[in-house]
N, C-alpha and C positions, 0 to 999 in steps of 0.2 A: 063254554066247554069246548075244548079243542078236538079237532078231528084227528084220528089215528093216522090217516093217510098223509095229512099235511105235516104232522109231526115227523113222520118217517122220512119224507122227502127233505125236510129242513136238516134233519140229522145227517143224511147222506151228503148234502152239499157242504156241510162243515167238515165232514171227514175228507172230502176231496181237497178242500182248501189246505187242511193240515198236511195232507200228503204232498201237495205241490210245494208248500213251504219247506218241508223236510228235504225234498229233493234239491231245492235251490241251495239250502245250507250245505248239503253234502257236496255239491259242485264247487262252492266257494272254498270249503275246507280242503278239498282235493287240490285246487289250484294253489292254495297257500302252501300245502305240503310239498308240491312239486317245485315251487319257487324257492322254498327253504332248502330243499335238497340241492337245487342248482347252485344256490349261493354257497352252500357248504362245500360242494365239490370244487367250485371256482376259487374259494378262499379257504384253504385248509386252516384249521385251528392251531396247528403247530406254529411255534415261533420261528422267525427267520434264522438262518444259520448264523453261527457266531462270526463268520467271516464277513457278513454283510454289515456295513456301517449303518447304524440306526440313528434316528432322531427321536428323542423322548422328551416331551414337555411336562410329563407327570411321572410319578413313581410307579404307575401301573404299566407293566411290560406289555399288556395287551393293546395299549394305546400307542405303542411305538410303531414307526414305519421307516422303510429304508430311505437313506439319503438319496440314492440313485433311483429314479423312477423306473419301474419295471413295466414295460408296455405289453399290451396284448392286441388282438385284432379288433377289440371293442374300445370305445372311448372310455377313459377313466379320468377321474378328477386328479389334477396335479396340485399338490400342496405348494404353498409359497416358497418354502425353504428346501424343496427338492430340486436336485439337478436332473436335467433332461439330457439323455444321450442323443447324438445326432441322428438325423434321418427319420424323425417321427412326424406324424401328421398331427399338428397342434391347432386347436381352435379356442377362441376366447369369446366369452359372453360379455358383450360391451355393457350390458345392463347391470350385471352383478359383479363383473370382473373375474369370474371363475374361469380357470384354464383347464382344458381337457386335452388328452393326447392318446394316440394309439399308434400301432405299427402302420407305416405308410405303404399303401398299395398303389403303384403307378397306374395300374389298369382301372382302378376304381374312379368313376366319374363323380362329380358333385352335382346332384340333381338341382341344387339351388341356383347353379350357374347355367343350366341348360337353356339354350335359345339366345343367350347373350353373345354379342360379337366379341371376338378375341383379337386384340391388336398386338402384333408381333413386331411392329416397327421400332426403330431405334430413335430415341429422342436426342437430338444434338443441341447442346447448350452453347450458345455463342460466347466466346470469351469477352471479358470486359473491354469496353471501348478504350483504345489507347488515350493517354492524357492529351496528346496533340490533337485528337479529333473531338475533344470536348468543346462545346460551344463557348465562345469568349464571354468573360464576365463583363457585364455592362459597366460603364464608367459611373462611379459614385455609389456602387452597390455596397452594402455593409459587409464587413469582413465576417467570415464564418466564426462563430463563437461556440466551441465545443463544450464549454462549461454551462452555458445557458443562464437564465435569470436566477439570481440567488433569492430564494423565497424566504419570507419571514416565518419564524416558527409559529405554531398555532397558539402557544402560550408564551407571551413575551416576558422577559425578565424585568420585573418592575423596578429593580434597583439599578439597572444598567445606566439609565440616563443620569441618575443622581451620582453614581460612581464616576462617570465620565466628567461631569461638571466639577466634582471635587478635585480630580486630577488636574484640570485646567486652571485651577485657582492659582493665585500668587504663591510661588514656592519659596519665597524668601524666609518664611518662618520655620523652615526645616521640617523634619518628620513630625507626624502627629498620628494619633489613633485613627482619626477620620480618614487621613490619606492612606494609612496602612490597610484599612478595611476596603477602601475603594480599589486599591491596587490588587488586593487579593480577589475581590469580586471580578475585576476585569481579567485577571489571569485565568480564572476558572472558565470563562466563556470565550476568551480570545481565539481559541482554536476553532470555534464554530464559524462556518463561512459567513453567515449573516452578520453576527456581531463583530467578527473580524473586519468585514467590509465597512460596517458602521464606524468603527474606530478609524480605519484608514481614510475614510472620506471626510473626517473631521481634522482639518489642518492644525487647529489649535491643540487638539488632543495629541497629535503626532509630535508637535513641537514640545509639548510638556513632557511626553515620555522620553524623547531624546535628551531633553535637559536633565531629567532624572538619571538617565543612563550615564551621562558625562559628568554629573555633579560630583565633586571631590569632597565628600563628607567623611572626615576622619574622626568624628566625635565618638567618644566612648559609648554613647547611647546607641549608635548605629553599629559599631564594630563588635559590640558584645552580643548582638543578636545572632541567631542562626542565619546561615547564608541565605536560605530561601525566604527569609522575612525582611531582608534589606530592600529599601526602595529601588536602588539601582539594579539589583538582581531581578526584582519583579518587573521593572520596566523593560529589561532585556528579554525576559521570558514572554511578556505580552507582545512586544514588537516582533520577536522571532515567530511566535505562534500565529499571529494574524496574517503573515505573508507566506507561511509554509503551506504548500499545496492549495493556495487560494489566489489564483491569477487575477480575479477582479480586484482583490485587495491590493495586490502588488502594483497593478496599474494605477490604483488610486494613490498609493504612496508615490509612485513615479510622477503623477500629475502635481503633487504637492512638494516634490523634492526640492525645487529651487527655494520655496518659502521656508522649508525646514532647515536647509544648510545655511541660509542667510540669517536665521533667527539668532538673536543675541540673548542668551539666557541670563536671568537675573541672579548671577552668582559672582560675587566680587573676585573669586579666585580665577575665573575664566574670563580673560580679556577679549578673546577672539569669538568669532561666530561658531555656531554649532558645527559647520563644516570643518573649520580650522581645528576645533577640538577633536573631532572624530578622526581626522587623518593624522594629526600630530601625536595623539596619545596612542595610536595603534603601533607606532614605531618604537621599539624598546631602546632606551638610551642609558639607563642606570647601570651602575656597576654590579657585578655579581655578589650575592649575599647581602645586599643592602635592603633597608625597608622600602626604598623607592622601587627597587626591582620587584619586590613582592607586590607592591601596588600596581606596577605595570602589568605583571602577569595576571593579576586579578581582573584588571580592566580588559586585557586581551581576551580573557575567557568570555566576558560578557559581550564585548563588541563583535567577536568572531561569530557568535551565535546569530547575531543580527545580520552581519555581512553575508553570511551563508545564504540567506534568502534575498537580500537586496541585490546581489550580483547576478541574479537571474534576470534583472531588468537591463536591457541593452543601454538605456540612457545612463543609469547609475553606474553600470560597468565601464562605460567610456570615461565618465568623470573620475572613477576610481583609478583607472590607468593613467589619466592625465595628471592626477595629484600624487603620483608615486606610490600608489597602493601596493604594487608588486614588489617594490623595494622594501617596504615595511614587512611584507610577507616573508621575503627572503631573510631579512634580519631576524625575524622570529625563528625561522628554521635554523639559523646559525647560533641561537642561544643554547646554552647547556644548563643542566641542572634539573632536578625533579619538578620544580615549579613550572617549567616550560614543556615538559614531555607531552602532556595532553594538548597543549596549544600547537605544537609543531605538527603532530599528527592531524589536527583539525585543519591547519593551513594546507597541508598536502592534499587532503581530501577535497577541500574547496577548490583548489587550483585545478585538480584533475576533473572534477565534476563540471566546473564552469568553463574551462578553456580547452581541455585535452580529450576528454572521454565523450565521444559522440554518442555512444550508446545510452548515456544518461541525460542527453540533451545539450551537451556542450556545442557551441558554435565555433567551428574550427577556423583558424586564420586570424582571430582577434588578438590572441596572444599565444605563443610568440608570433609576431607579424610575419607574413609570408611575402612581403614586398622587399624591395632592396633597401630596407631601413637598417640601421645599426642593430636594432633589437633582434633582427632575424639572423644575425651572424653570430656564430659561436666563437668566443675569444679563446686565444691560446692560454695555457696554464700560467705563463709568465705574466700575462696581463691581469689575471684574476688574483694572483698572489700579492700584487702590489697593494700597499696601504691605501685605503680610500676606495679601492675598486672591488673590495670583497663583497659588498652587498649592493653594487650598482647594477641594476637590472639592464640598463642600456648597453652594458659591455658584454652581455651574453654569458654571464658566469654561473648561471643556474646549474648547468650540467657539471661544471667543475666542482662546485660545492656539494651537490647531491652525491657525486661519486665519493667524495671524502666522507660524507655523513653515513653513507650506506656501508662503510667498512665496519661500523659497529653493528653487530647482529641485532641488538635491541632496536636500533633505528632503521635497519634495513627493511623491516616489516612494512613501513610506510614510505620510506625514501626510495627503495629500489623500484617499486611499481611506478612511482611518479617519474623517476629518471627514465625508465623504459618508454613511457608514453611521450615524454618530452623529446626523446631521441627520434621517435617515429615521426614527430611533427617537425623536427629540425634535424634532417639526416646527417649533417656534417658535425653533429655534436660529439662524435667520437674523437675529434681532433682536440677537444678542449681539456681532456683529463688523461694524459698518458699515465700508464701504470707506474707506481712508485716501486723501485726495487726493494726487496727485503734485505735485512742486514746480512744474512748468510750468502747473498748473491753479490755483495760488494767485494 
């Protein structure tokens, strides 16, 4: 049986606890009401004016916000696509990447920086040491290699070795399905630096590809194929791709060049070496409109694609000049007809890139020569007009013929820039081509 006194005191304690809890809830509710009122007064519910450019990511207008951030004296979150006006105090949370900004107060200090030293000195950065002050390179040091080591791919092409061996087989038997597949496979990967270098380092593979390039196969089985499926076209594409923008591969071709040009292909129609065929067939000799001319234009197309890369080698370049390669180039420029249009523009670009345009890597002074040799002298028009001298590079007739070619507006697109560059390299070029009087001036 409970005592009345004890029950009364317990009842009073419970009432006190309830009263304290009620008071606490009232305080919390009042605080929330004041905060809500403050937010409401700081952020009015009305929409921004129509003149304000808004950003809306949803169809709900209430979720739109102004494109130009509107700053106050308190930090506010800046959205990623909002523009900030100048002169704000901006801070970034490096943990979350969240950006906040407010009006800048120059008198306001940053408590986080109090007590830290302030360095107002000026940092002077020394200029680069002149080249003359660089320490000398020791004798025998390896040359700087900007390309670096050509790394093998993670997953090697399993059919590459087999395709390379197929191309190196005896080519006397003519085209075959196996050879076609091998050439297609090599063309697909020859642009890759690793595989391009692998082909270039295989002298027998290079010889086989050049033999395919120069092979004169006029059989119906070959001529009826699409151009991109012919063995000589594929060989040209592979050779051009493996040395384009691949300096290690070009050096490998340069190392094997003597063995390549001395190779005797097993083709009864070609009595000379590969080098003889390459230079002899580059120079057009057939009459206009003949089947032979069409064949020459076709071979010029394939070989120019390869020479474009080969002439970046100083060794091959010197041999090309010694074998009259520039004379062949000029004779291509002098050809007329639709079959030669693309070849002429190609020759003009190769000449400018390799010999005249320093901005794209040309080494100046190689051609035309800057010494007191005959090729550095520009000939008079009377010399270049003579029979036999029209395409003789040693007589300095390039300017004369380019001037005549550029009179045709269709050819001036490629011939005029080449002529201008050549005249800058050979200043007395203006003497070679006096202006021809018009009929109404006679």
